[in-house]
N, C-alpha and C positions, 0 to 999 in steps of 0.2 A: 564443577561449580560447587560453591558452598551454600548450604541451606541454613536459613535462620531458624534456630531451634524452636523459638517461641511460637512462630506463626506458620512455619512450613513454606516460606517463600525464599527462593534463592537470593542471596545478598546481591548477586550481579544483576538482578532483575529490577532493582529499584529504579524508578523512571527518571524524570527530568532532574537535572543537576541541583535544582533548588531543594530537593529532598534529601541531600546528603546528610547523614548523621541523624535522620529522623528516628524518633522512638514512638511513632504513632501506633495505635492499636491495629489489629488486622483489618478491620473494616475500612480504615483510612488508607493503610498501605495498599490495599487492593486497588484503590482508585489510581495509584501512581506506578504500578508495575508496568514494565514494557510489554507490548503485545507478544514479544517473543517468549513470554513466560514459560519456558521449557518445562513440560511435564507437570504444570500446575494442576493438581488434582482438583476437580470441581468440588470435592468434599472439603478441601483445604482452603479454597479461595475465600469463602465466606460461609459461615454456618448459619442455617436457618434456626429459628427458635426451637424447632423439634429435633434439631441435630442433623437433619437431612441436607442434601445438596441444594444450593440455590443457583439459579441461572445467573450467569455473569451480567445479564441485562440489569441496569440500575435506573434507567430513565434519564440519566444525565449524559451530556455530550462529553466525549473524550476527545481531547485535542492531541494531534500528532506533531512532534517536533523532530528535527534531524540533529544528530550528533555524530561525531567521529567515534569509531570503535575499533578495537583490535580485530583483525581478520578472523580470529578464532571464534569471536562472538557471533559472526554472521554466517557460519557454516550451517548446512542443512540439519546436522545433528543437534544443533542448538535451537532450532525452530525460531528463526529470527523474524522480526519485522524490519524491513529495510527499504532503502531507495537505491536503485541502480545496481551496477555490478552484474554478475551472472546470477541466474535464478538459484535460490536455495530450495531445490525441489523437495516437496513433502513425499508424495508417492514417488517411488523410483521407477514406475512404469510411465515413462514420459510421453507426452503428446508428440505426434509426428511433426517434423518441421513444416509440413504443408499447412498445418493449423496455425502456424505463427508466421504467416506471410502477409504483407500489405495487399489489400485489394486494389490499391491505386497504382503503385509502382512495382509490386511483386517482390520488393526487397524483404529480407528477414526482419521480423519485429524484434525489438530489444526490450529487456525488462525495465519497466518504469518504476514499479515498487511492488512490494508484497506485504501483506498484513497477516499475522498469525492471530486468529480469532476463534478459539474453541467455542463450542456450544454444548448444551446439555446432552445432546445426542451425538456429538462428535468430539472425542477426546483431543484429537489433533485436527486442526482445520486451518487451511491457508487459502488466501485469496491473492491472486497474482495478476497484475496489470502489465500488459505489453503494448508497445506502440511503435509506429514507424517514425524513425528519426531523420529520414531523408529531408533535407532543407526545402526542396521545392515540390514535395509531393502534394498534388492537387486533391487527392482523395485519401488523406491520411487515415489509417485504420488504428483503432484501439480495441484491445481484446482483454476480457476478464475471464480467468479460469479459476475454478474452485477444486480443491482437493481436500479430502478428509479421511481420517483413519481412526480406528478404535485404539484403545490403550494397548490391546494385544493385536499386533498386526504383523505383516510380512517383512517389515523393514527395520523397526526400532525396538530396543528393549523396553519393557514395561516401566523400568525405573530410570531416572535421569542419568545421563552420561556426563561425568565431570568435564568441564570446559577444557581442563589441562590435558585430558586424555582423548579429546576429540581428534579424529584424523584431520590432517591439514589439507588433504585432497579428497575429492569425491572418489568413490570406488571405481576402478577402471572399467568394470563391466557396464557402467552407465553409458559409455561411448558418447561422450559429450563433444560438441563442436568446440574446437580450441579457442575460437574467437568469442562467441556469445554464450556458450554454456547450454544451448538447447540440444536436443537430440542430434547426434552426428552420424548418420548412416553412411556418409561418403568418406573415403580415405584418399590420402595423397597417393597418386599412382606410382611415385618413385619410392618413398620410404615405407608405405603401407602402415604407418603408425599414426600420423596426424589425421584427425577426424574433423569433419565439417558438416554443417547443416545444409550446405549447398555451394554452388560455384562462387557466389558473391564473396562469402567469407573466406573461401579457399584462396581466391585471388588477392584479397586484402591481406591475408596472412603471409602469402608468398612475397608480397612487396614489403611487408613489415619486418621480414627477417627469416622466414622459414626457408627461403632460397639458400641461405648460408648454412643453416643447421640441418637441412633435410638429409636424413640418412646418417647423421653423426651421433656420437654418444651424448651430445648436449641436448638432444631432443628428449631423451628419456624413454623408458621401455613402453610406456602407454601413450606416447605422443604429448603428454602433459598439456596444460592450458597455457596459452600465451598471455602476455600483458597487452590488453587491447585498448587502443585509444578510441574505439568506436562506441564503447559502452558509456552509459551515464555514470557519473561519480557515485561511488558506493558509500552510503551513510546509514547509520542505524536510526530507526524510528522509535521514539519513546513517547509515552503518553502522560497526560495530566488532565485531570477533570477541569472542565470549563468553569471559570468563576462566574457565578450567577448573581452576585450581589448587586450588580447594576442592571439587571434584566428589566425591571420596571422603568428605569430611566431610559433604557434603550428603546423600549416599546413606545414611550412617549414621543420620541423623535420622529416617528414614522409620518406624522402629519406635517413635518417641515421639509424644506428642500434638502437635497442629498448632502450638501456640504455645510449645513447649518445645524448647530447643536442647540438644544433647549437651554435657555438662559432665564434665570429668575428675574433679571432686571428688565427683560423685554416686556413691553406692554401687551396685554391680552389681545387688543384689537389688531396689533401687528401680527401676532401669531395666527390669529384667525384668517387674516388675509393671505398669509403664506400658505396655510393649509388648503385654502380654496384653489390656489394657483398651482400647487404641487401636483405633478402628474403621478400616475401609478408607477412609472419608471423611476421617478425621483424617490418615492417612498420605498420601493424595493431596494434600490441602491443605498439609500440612507440606512436601512436596516442592516444590509450587508456590511457597510462601512463601520457603523457603530459597534456591531457585534465583534468584528475582528480586531477593533482597536484595543480590546481587552487583552489580546494576545496576538500582536501583529506578525509574529514569526511562525504562526501555525501553518502547517503544510497539509494537514488532513483533519477531518472532523468525522468521528465515528459515533453513530447514534442509531443502531439497528432498530427498525420499526418506527423511527421518528420521521422528521421531515428535513429535507435539505435546506441549506441557506443559499438561496438563489442570488445571482449577481445582477440579474436583469429581468425585466418583465416579459422579454421576448423568449420564445422557444422553451417554455415550461411545459413538460409533458403532462398529458392527461392519463388517467388510469388505462385507457385503451392503447396508449402508446407504449406501455411497458408489457412486453410479451410474457406469458406464463413460462415457467420452467419446463424443461423437456418432460418432467414427471407429471405435469399437469397442474401443479400447485402455483399459486400466485407468487410473484416476486415482490419483495419489500425493500425499501431503502436500507442500506447498511452503512455506507460511508461515502465521503466525497473528498476529492483531491482539490486543494486550493491553489490559486494562481501563484502564491508565494513559492511553491516548489520550483517554479521555473528559474528562480534566482540561483538555485543550487545545481542546475543541470548543465550549465555552460552552453546554453543555446542563445546566441546573441545576434543572429542575422534577422534583424527586425523586419517583419513583413513576410519573411520567407520560412522561418524556422518554426519549431514546435510552439504552440500557443493554445491557451484555453482560458475561459472565465472560471469554470469549474467542471470537473469530471465526476459524475454522480453514478455510483455503483449500486445496482439492484440485484439481490440474490434470492434464491429459493427460500420462501418463508418456512418451509418444512425442512430445509437443509437435507434434501434427499440424499441417500447413500449411493454414491457412484462406484462403490468398490474401490479398486486401485486406480480407476481412470480419472482424468481431469474433465470436468464438465463446464460447459460454456455458461457464463452469466452475462448480465446486460449492463452496458455503459451508456449514459446519456451525456453528451457533450454540450455545454452551454457556453457561448462566447459573451463577452461584454457587448452591450448595446452599441451600435454604430453612431447613435445620436450623441 
């Protein structure tokens, strides 16, 4: 990858397409780099007045959008933020496939998205969300895993690897499932090269074409990865700071019904009457609707330590509903997945397929160090109100 000499930010990391050709200073550019900001040194991201490092937390909400990207940009060596496809694992000591199975139907979970979000105490840090994609699963499971590494670690060089020189395949010693990219401890009994996370994906791959190539040169020495139609479409996540210019206007609408905007021409007594009859549910949904109108294609909101944007007054967790991290520290809100993402996932069986109002991810406030392991974090799923 190419590095911008003036500010130390890779040119390939400039975020949403609206920023193409920007000559903004470093503090502004930082707001719009993609989360995949490979090897962005915390000392380079934004300098404090005393010259020391500043936490990437800015107090502003970062919005996530999806864009198509070259496959090389989404490899693990480039530390991507992305939707779908196979996991771009950070630590190469992978979680066992038993950790990525649905509690309802026992099928393997698929990668929904991953966010590259370093912190002051974690030079590399990735949050990965997995879910069951089975259409009729009655107890669909969502799983959030966190991995973090120091700048000096067991897997990556301390300096950034140029995108053009990044390997196009994961190292064969990873032993990945040919279908989903999770840990693949099982092998095909005939060729002994194709690897799988379990019987479900082995059967799916056999029907999809492995039957014809099993044991042939077409398979490749390490079994290679197959083109899987089971996975969610792979797209890059890029970020842009939320426009707050209409924040006051947005807050004013909370006293109105969900589908009514504030109007200067409406008489004050009419507004008062509406406010009295609006329910709590109306006000919460009005806030949600008005807030996302500023960027209707957002699929993710990142605001570590902030507050989620709820879609309903129902099923909002209390502090006691959010379990502490395994280390004992409290968990805090970090980001949420918006319902707009469903439009990009090609799930269209209404009433049967994947669905949510919002998925809210809480992570260890201390970002405890799990070594090379993947540690479980917490997801709260909120649906739209049935009313």
